[in-house]
C-alpha positions in Angstrom: -0.9 8.2 5.2 -1.1 6.0 2.2 -3.8 6.3 -0.3 -5.2 2.8 0.5 -5.5 3.7 4.2 -7.2 7.0 3.3 -9.7 5.2 1.1 -10.4 2.7 3.8 -11.0 5.5 6.3 -13.4 7.2 3.9 -15.4 3.9 3.5 -15.5 3.4 7.3 -16.7 7.0 7.7 -19.4 6.4 5.1 -20.6 3.3 7.0 -20.6 5.2 10.3 -22.6 8.0 8.7 -25.1 5.4 7.6 -25.4 4.1 11.1 -25.9 7.7 12.4 -28.6 8.4 9.8 -30.5 5.1 10.0 -30.0 4.1 13.7 -33.7 3.5 14.2 -34.0 1.1 11.3 -33.1 -2.6 11.5 -29.4 -2.7 10.6 -27.1 -5.7 10.6 -23.3 -5.9 10.0 -23.7 -7.3 6.5 -25.8 -4.3 5.4 -23.4 -1.8 6.9 -20.3 -3.6 5.6 -21.9 -3.4 2.1 -21.9 0.4 2.3 -18.1 0.2 3.0 -17.6 -2.4 0.2 -16.0 -4.8 2.7 -16.7 -8.3 4.0 -18.6 -8.3 7.4 -15.6 -9.8 9.3 -13.1 -7.4 7.8 -15.4 -4.5 8.2 -15.9 -5.3 11.9 -12.1 -5.5 12.5 -11.4 -2.3 10.7 -14.2 -0.4 12.3 -13.0 -1.4 15.8 -9.4 -0.5 15.0 -10.4 3.0 13.7 -13.3 3.9 16.1 -12.4 1.9 19.2 -15.6 -0.1 19.4 -17.5 -2.6 17.3 -20.1 -1.5 14.8 -22.8 -3.2 16.8 -21.7 -1.4 20.0 -21.6 2.0 18.1 -25.1 1.4 16.9 -26.3 0.6 20.4 -24.7 3.7 21.8 -26.2 5.9 19.1 -29.6 4.5 19.9 -29.1 5.0 23.6 -28.0 8.6 23.1 -31.1 9.4 21.1 -33.3 7.7 23.7 -31.7 9.8 26.4 -32.8 12.9 24.6 -36.3 11.6 24.1 -36.6 10.6 27.8 -35.5 14.1 28.8 -37.4 16.2 26.3 -40.7 14.3 25.8 -43.3 12.6 27.8 -43.5 9.5 25.6 -43.5 6.1 27.3 -40.3 4.1 27.6 -41.9 1.4 25.4 -42.6 3.9 22.6 -39.1 5.4 22.9 -37.6 1.9 22.8 -39.2 1.1 19.5 -38.6 4.6 18.1 -34.8 4.2 18.5 -34.7 0.8 16.9 -34.8 -1.7 19.7 -37.3 -4.6 19.3 -37.2 -5.8 22.9 -37.9 -3.6 25.9 -35.7 -5.9 28.0 -32.7 -5.5 25.7 -33.3 -1.8 25.6 -33.4 -1.5 29.4 -30.4 -3.7 29.9 -28.3 -1.9 27.2 -29.4 1.5 28.6 -28.3 0.5 32.1 -25.0 -0.8 30.9 -24.2 2.4 29.0 -25.8 5.1 31.2 -25.6 3.4 34.6 -29.3 3.6 35.4 -32.6 2.4 34.1 -34.5 4.5 31.5 -37.2 5.4 34.0 -34.6 6.3 36.6 -32.9 8.5 34.1 -36.1 10.3 33.2 -36.8 11.0 36.9 -33.4 12.4 37.5 -32.9 14.4 34.3 -35.4 17.0 33.0 -35.2 19.0 29.8 -31.9 20.8 29.3 -32.5 24.5 29.9 -29.8 27.0 28.9 -29.9 30.8 29.6 -30.9 32.9 26.7 -27.5 34.6 26.5 -25.8 31.2 26.1 -28.2 30.3 23.3 -27.5 33.6 21.5 -23.7 33.1 21.7 -24.0 29.6 20.3 -26.3 30.7 17.5 -24.0 33.4 16.2 -22.0 32.7 13.1 -18.4 32.0 13.9 -15.6 34.1 12.4 -12.2 33.0 11.6 -10.0 33.7 14.6 -7.2 35.2 12.5 -9.6 37.7 11.0 -11.3 38.7 14.3 -8.0 39.4 16.0 -7.0 42.0 13.5 -7.6 45.7 14.5 -10.5 47.4 12.9 -9.6 50.2 10.5 -11.7 52.5 8.4 -15.3 53.5 8.9 -17.6 51.1 10.7 -20.9 50.6 8.7 
């Protein structure tokens, strides 16, 4: 990979991180492209080539992912969640949610409750991970 391609990828990752961090704020392509130090049109083309979707669609999907969590885990109203994740129109939020998820926000809430995992699964996932190569070696010496 050439140095120029590597630098472009870093800029695009920086822009995507900005979207992930500030998804609830009003973002436009011009502001996100400025983070990557690219023109808006060039940024959109490069972003789509690297990540497989336009920056606008990526932003919408991140907002919908967050709203799915809020719908499952809280009792807040759909309208409140809509504004919390950065949508300014309830109609646009509902239409986008249905396009991405396949059902309305209210329907999703009715069919999906909080995610509950058994305690043993939580403990396994909270343990620090060891390097596979180190953990496969036989133990020698005293165990303290």
